[in-house]
Legacy VTK file of the C-alpha trace (Angstrom):
# vtk DataFile Version 3.0
C-alpha trace
ASCII
DATASET POLYDATA
POINTS 391 float
-17.082 20.233 -19.172
-14.096 17.883 -18.954
-10.965 19.017 -20.959
-7.329 18.073 -21.366
-4.202 20.204 -21.118
-0.632 20.406 -21.837
1.924 17.893 -20.355
3.607 19.192 -17.388
6.647 21.092 -18.504
9.705 18.647 -17.920
7.710 15.390 -17.586
9.927 12.599 -19.683
7.415 11.052 -22.479
9.714 7.501 -21.848
9.389 4.886 -19.009
10.865 6.083 -15.837
12.545 2.903 -14.419
12.705 4.174 -10.898
9.017 4.173 -10.631
8.855 0.453 -11.066
11.750 -0.173 -8.633
9.681 1.701 -6.188
6.879 -0.151 -6.690
8.116 -3.455 -6.610
9.545 -2.487 -3.166
5.935 -1.268 -2.315
4.518 -4.535 -3.013
6.706 -5.989 -1.010
6.736 -3.874 1.815
3.180 -3.539 1.945
3.587 -8.108 2.484
5.798 -6.728 5.406
2.419 -5.446 7.358
0.113 -8.026 6.019
1.861 -10.824 6.516
0.927 -10.645 10.356
-2.449 -10.695 9.698
-2.097 -14.192 8.146
0.187 -15.545 10.903
-2.226 -14.169 13.746
-4.797 -16.118 15.648
-8.421 -14.812 14.105
-6.580 -13.500 10.927
-8.017 -10.588 9.016
-10.979 -10.393 12.103
-8.303 -9.562 14.864
-7.600 -6.224 12.839
-10.909 -5.149 13.239
-10.771 -6.180 16.632
-7.895 -4.350 17.795
-5.825 -7.409 18.185
-2.583 -7.327 16.422
-0.516 -5.709 19.335
3.395 -4.989 18.267
5.254 -6.251 21.443
7.196 -3.587 23.433
10.922 -3.663 22.989
11.345 -1.728 26.186
9.156 -3.875 28.137
10.640 -7.115 26.827
14.135 -6.430 24.964
15.062 -9.704 23.740
16.233 -10.418 20.377
13.134 -11.843 19.240
11.054 -8.662 20.347
13.431 -6.147 19.342
13.568 -7.747 15.781
10.050 -8.127 15.593
8.948 -4.566 16.631
11.689 -3.194 14.022
10.304 -5.135 10.931
6.998 -4.096 11.817
7.672 -0.688 12.734
9.723 -0.348 9.283
6.846 -1.729 7.358
3.383 -0.537 8.816
1.777 2.202 6.831
4.558 3.063 5.159
4.860 1.044 2.150
0.908 1.118 1.763
1.478 5.160 1.504
4.666 4.419 -1.085
1.745 2.458 -2.961
-0.988 4.939 -2.830
1.478 7.613 -3.919
2.505 5.968 -6.811
-0.958 4.751 -7.961
-1.352 8.802 -8.109
2.115 9.085 -10.530
0.205 6.168 -12.707
-2.940 8.126 -13.124
-0.977 11.628 -13.951
0.967 9.220 -16.419
-1.811 8.191 -18.111
-3.733 12.185 -18.356
-0.355 13.339 -19.728
-0.260 10.350 -22.542
-3.864 10.748 -23.166
-3.398 14.590 -23.836
-0.194 13.912 -25.879
-2.911 11.759 -28.470
-5.215 14.998 -28.188
-8.074 12.507 -26.236
-10.588 14.303 -24.194
-10.305 13.353 -20.354
-11.251 11.478 -18.622
-12.637 9.190 -21.753
-12.286 5.939 -20.940
-10.824 5.939 -17.655
-13.967 5.079 -15.409
-14.008 2.245 -17.282
-10.877 1.641 -15.831
-11.480 2.213 -12.297
-14.586 0.716 -12.613
-12.783 -2.529 -13.523
-10.529 -2.031 -10.645
-13.235 -1.883 -8.278
-14.620 -5.148 -9.683
-11.039 -6.421 -9.180
-10.652 -5.163 -5.612
-13.957 -6.536 -4.789
-13.534 -9.950 -5.903
-10.183 -9.624 -4.236
-12.129 -8.566 -0.932
-14.688 -11.431 -0.856
-12.531 -14.511 -2.473
-9.600 -13.916 -0.800
-8.292 -11.164 1.630
-10.424 -8.682 3.787
-8.000 -5.560 3.770
-8.124 -5.069 0.507
-6.707 -1.666 -1.307
-8.159 -1.591 -4.809
-11.345 -0.604 -4.063
-10.362 2.521 -1.853
-7.883 3.394 -4.677
-10.478 2.886 -7.612
-13.404 5.271 -5.776
-10.243 7.901 -5.019
-9.075 7.266 -8.697
-12.547 8.485 -9.861
-11.868 11.804 -7.757
-8.214 12.160 -8.760
-9.378 11.713 -12.481
-11.532 14.411 -12.654
-9.720 16.598 -10.528
-6.549 16.296 -13.611
-9.091 18.262 -15.581
-9.235 21.256 -13.441
-6.804 24.020 -12.490
-3.706 23.821 -10.127
-5.151 25.779 -8.010
-8.224 23.733 -7.544
-6.018 20.596 -7.168
-3.881 22.134 -4.558
-7.018 23.530 -2.323
-8.382 19.655 -2.571
-5.309 18.345 -1.400
-4.710 20.497 1.973
-8.366 20.416 2.768
-8.367 16.865 2.393
-5.187 16.730 4.271
-6.137 18.990 7.048
-9.617 16.903 7.482
-7.840 13.869 7.570
-5.481 15.242 10.380
-8.000 16.519 12.248
-10.004 13.370 12.485
-6.437 11.434 13.615
-5.813 13.928 15.999
-9.472 13.738 17.335
-9.340 10.047 17.663
-6.289 9.599 19.266
-6.816 12.480 21.904
-9.897 10.440 22.814
-8.019 7.161 22.972
-5.816 9.020 25.584
-8.849 10.347 27.678
-10.177 6.787 27.830
-9.529 3.993 29.960
-6.990 1.427 28.581
-8.985 -1.709 28.681
-5.841 -3.861 28.181
-5.024 -6.076 25.042
-8.355 -7.969 23.962
-8.198 -12.137 23.407
-8.797 -13.159 19.469
-12.236 -13.884 19.033
-12.579 -17.619 19.307
-15.102 -17.921 16.598
-12.559 -16.148 14.323
-9.544 -18.225 15.241
-11.321 -21.661 14.412
-12.849 -20.059 11.438
-9.308 -19.316 9.438
-7.775 -22.554 11.362
-10.492 -24.918 10.627
-12.865 -23.308 8.494
-13.954 -23.981 4.724
-13.151 -21.157 2.023
-16.982 -20.884 1.926
-17.088 -20.038 5.256
-14.752 -17.766 5.194
-16.023 -15.849 2.314
-19.642 -15.929 4.062
-17.878 -14.306 7.053
-16.299 -11.519 5.204
-19.903 -10.664 3.436
-21.503 -10.736 7.039
-18.838 -8.196 8.309
-18.366 -6.205 5.271
-19.042 -2.772 6.767
-16.354 -3.512 9.739
-13.906 -4.885 7.248
-14.100 -2.020 4.704
-13.600 0.825 7.297
-10.574 1.342 6.682
-10.678 3.282 2.845
-13.445 4.871 4.228
-11.783 6.112 7.772
-8.836 7.164 5.531
-10.504 8.883 2.740
-8.974 11.924 3.072
-5.311 10.532 3.271
-5.754 8.826 -0.318
-6.912 11.756 -1.851
-3.655 13.917 -0.448
-1.444 11.102 -1.329
-3.146 10.308 -4.714
-2.487 14.242 -5.411
0.853 14.562 -3.870
1.603 11.606 -6.488
0.732 14.332 -9.132
2.484 17.031 -7.844
5.891 14.941 -7.665
5.642 13.541 -10.741
4.537 16.713 -12.381
7.990 18.069 -10.524
10.238 15.763 -12.246
10.854 13.781 -9.015
11.427 10.397 -10.421
12.817 11.627 -13.898
16.380 11.202 -14.126
17.433 14.503 -14.268
19.595 16.871 -11.768
16.122 18.476 -10.622
14.676 15.148 -10.110
18.126 14.446 -8.059
17.858 17.421 -5.824
14.089 16.503 -4.815
14.922 12.773 -3.967
17.642 14.328 -1.704
15.355 16.300 0.049
12.596 13.466 0.563
15.066 11.252 1.989
16.349 13.948 4.095
13.330 15.602 5.397
11.279 12.084 5.024
13.750 9.947 6.921
15.470 12.719 9.270
12.336 13.955 10.459
9.681 10.912 9.750
11.781 8.343 11.423
12.510 9.852 14.759
8.694 11.125 15.186
7.632 7.249 14.056
9.890 5.567 16.692
8.339 7.472 19.412
4.668 7.002 18.348
5.790 3.305 17.939
7.680 3.262 21.282
4.170 5.714 23.024
2.172 2.573 22.935
-1.326 1.395 21.024
-2.818 4.925 21.681
-0.458 6.640 19.429
-0.977 3.610 16.515
-3.179 5.795 14.330
-0.841 8.869 14.600
1.891 6.507 13.365
0.052 4.507 10.605
-2.071 7.311 9.471
0.156 10.668 9.555
3.962 9.799 10.319
4.088 6.762 8.146
3.329 8.568 5.100
5.940 10.963 5.701
8.405 8.208 5.820
7.441 6.342 2.814
8.552 9.602 1.287
11.810 9.349 2.559
11.895 5.598 1.415
11.378 7.079 -2.238
14.056 9.617 -1.775
16.360 6.579 -0.106
15.796 4.514 -3.616
15.970 7.166 -6.061
19.008 8.619 -4.228
20.759 5.699 -4.315
19.724 4.286 -7.699
21.310 7.882 -9.012
24.793 6.681 -7.658
24.844 3.329 -9.149
23.785 -0.053 -9.442
21.669 -1.272 -6.715
21.750 -5.172 -6.034
18.175 -6.342 -6.442
17.198 -3.387 -7.898
16.021 -5.452 -11.350
14.647 -7.948 -9.248
12.182 -5.249 -7.658
11.591 -3.585 -11.128
9.995 -6.772 -12.565
7.524 -7.161 -9.470
6.988 -3.483 -9.961
6.137 -4.354 -13.695
3.409 -6.802 -12.650
2.375 -5.187 -9.295
-1.042 -6.097 -9.661
-0.332 -9.938 -9.880
1.955 -9.820 -7.406
-0.014 -8.061 -4.785
-3.357 -10.365 -5.349
-0.785 -13.565 -5.612
1.144 -12.763 -2.616
-2.095 -12.775 -0.668
-2.937 -15.949 -2.646
0.288 -17.764 -1.277
-0.380 -16.388 2.226
-3.756 -17.490 2.099
-3.070 -20.996 1.110
0.328 -21.349 3.700
-1.465 -19.914 6.787
-5.328 -20.817 6.506
-6.690 -24.087 7.448
-7.779 -24.227 3.964
-4.454 -24.728 3.224
-1.179 -25.728 4.860
-2.555 -24.464 8.051
0.785 -22.548 9.337
-0.996 -20.008 11.396
-1.947 -22.537 13.904
0.741 -25.219 13.323
3.762 -22.411 14.311
1.684 -20.436 16.969
3.504 -19.530 19.736
7.215 -20.195 18.202
8.131 -16.862 17.924
8.194 -13.815 15.332
11.528 -15.477 13.012
9.454 -17.898 10.843
6.759 -14.989 10.127
9.840 -13.024 8.703
11.224 -16.044 6.781
7.686 -17.172 5.668
7.670 -13.034 4.246
11.040 -13.908 2.620
10.128 -16.962 0.840
7.146 -15.150 -0.410
8.711 -12.326 -1.452
11.782 -14.682 -3.215
8.834 -16.390 -4.827
7.363 -13.477 -6.457
10.618 -12.133 -7.545
11.317 -15.354 -9.474
7.638 -15.632 -10.943
7.637 -11.953 -11.939
11.457 -12.484 -13.612
10.427 -15.505 -15.217
7.091 -14.571 -16.928
8.406 -11.263 -18.038
11.202 -12.675 -20.247
7.994 -14.177 -22.471
5.184 -11.376 -22.104
4.885 -7.641 -21.723
2.489 -7.785 -18.614
1.940 -9.577 -15.417
-0.820 -11.709 -15.886
-3.510 -9.722 -14.305
-2.522 -6.760 -16.588
-3.002 -8.540 -18.937
-6.094 -9.300 -18.723
-7.091 -5.665 -17.626
-5.666 -4.438 -20.729
-7.511 -7.090 -22.889
-10.934 -6.214 -20.891
-10.307 -2.593 -21.388
-8.710 -1.744 -24.577
-10.809 -0.235 -27.390
-12.603 -1.628 -29.876
-11.970 -1.158 -33.548
LINES 1 392
391 0 1 2 3 4 5 6 7 8 9 10 11 12 13 14 15 16 17 18 19 20 21 22 23 24 25 26 27 28 29 30 31 32 33 34 35 36 37 38 39 40 41 42 43 44 45 46 47 48 49 50 51 52 53 54 55 56 57 58 59 60 61 62 63 64 65 66 67 68 69 70 71 72 73 74 75 76 77 78 79 80 81 82 83 84 85 86 87 88 89 90 91 92 93 94 95 96 97 98 99 100 101 102 103 104 105 106 107 108 109 110 111 112 113 114 115 116 117 118 119 120 121 122 123 124 125 126 127 128 129 130 131 132 133 134 135 136 137 138 139 140 141 142 143 144 145 146 147 148 149 150 151 152 153 154 155 156 157 158 159 160 161 162 163 164 165 166 167 168 169 170 171 172 173 174 175 176 177 178 179 180 181 182 183 184 185 186 187 188 189 190 191 192 193 194 195 196 197 198 199 200 201 202 203 204 205 206 207 208 209 210 211 212 213 214 215 216 217 218 219 220 221 222 223 224 225 226 227 228 229 230 231 232 233 234 235 236 237 238 239 240 241 242 243 244 245 246 247 248 249 250 251 252 253 254 255 256 257 258 259 260 261 262 263 264 265 266 267 268 269 270 271 272 273 274 275 276 277 278 279 280 281 282 283 284 285 286 287 288 289 290 291 292 293 294 295 296 297 298 299 300 301 302 303 304 305 306 307 308 309 310 311 312 313 314 315 316 317 318 319 320 321 322 323 324 325 326 327 328 329 330 331 332 333 334 335 336 337 338 339 340 341 342 343 344 345 346 347 348 349 350 351 352 353 354 355 356 357 358 359 360 361 362 363 364 365 366 367 368 369 370 371 372 373 374 375 376 377 378 379 380 381 382 383 384 385 386 387 388 389 390
C-alpha cells in the first residue's frame, strides 16, 4: 500500500533558484543537439537511419569543422541527461510537498503523468518525432511508486537499472566494433523530399507510419532514465541544490568529478568515431551533465552570473519553451515554413549555430515578457488548470 514519509532532512521548503537556472540551461542546451536534426536532409528520419554524422576535426581541422564538432560535443546527450535528472528532482519536490500536507502518495500524481504522456503524444504526432515527454511520463510513474518505498529499495532499483543500461550499451558497442563499417549512409531521398516539400499532414502520417522506429530511444534507454530520475531524487534529498554549505560542497564535487573525468573520456569517445557514439551519448554524457550542474551551481555560489536571470525565466516556463523551440525550428527549417534547411544546404555549420542562438534569444525574451504578467508558462498554466483538484 502506498504511504507517505517525512520530508527528507535538510531539504528546504522554499523555491530553489538554482533549479530554475539549470532547467533553463537544459532546455536551451537540448536545442543545441536538436537543431542539427531540423537542419539536416531527411531531418527526423536521418537520426533513425544513423545519418547525422559529426565531422571529424582530426581529418579536417578547418575552423568550421572544429567549431561544429566542439558545439555538438558540448551538447550531445549532456543537457538531455541534465533535464532527466531535474525531472527526478521535480518529482521528489512534489512528493515532499504532498508529505507536508499530509496527503497520500502517489495520490493524484498518476493523472499528472498521464497528462504529460498525452502532451508528449501530441508533440510527437504533430511536431517532432524525438519527443522526450512520453518516456519521462512512463518513467515518472515507476519513480513515483518507488518514492513511497524505502531508501534501500530505491537504491537497489537505481543501481540495477544503471547496471543493465551499462551492459546493454557495452554489448551494442562491442557488436559495432566487431562488425565491418558500412560507411556513411546517404539520406533517404523520400524523407528529404518530405521535409523539404511535403505538407504537414504528410509529415504527421510519416511519423505515425514509422512510430516504432522513431520511439526507440526511450525504450532503448529506459534503464538510464530510471537511474537518472532516482539520482535526481538522491541529489535533491542530499541538499545538492540548496543554498547551504553542504550543498556547495556537493556542487563543487560534481563539477570536479563530472568535468575532470567526463570531459577527457567523452572527448576520446567522440574522436573514436561512430563506433563509440552510444558510449559517449548514453554513458559519458550523463557524467558530464552532472559536471555542468555542479559548475553552474559553483558559479552562482560565487556571485551573479551573466544571463542567470534569463535562464531562470526559461526554466520557469520549461515545458512551454521546450515545445516552443521545436515549433519555431519546424516553421523555420521545414518546407511547410521558410524551408531554411534546403535553402542553406551546403553552406556550412555557422548558420545552424546562428539559428540556435536566434531561437534561444527568442525564448529568453518571450519567457521574460510572459512572466511579467503570469506566474506560469502557457502550457504549464494549461496543465495546472486541467489537473487542479475540483472543489
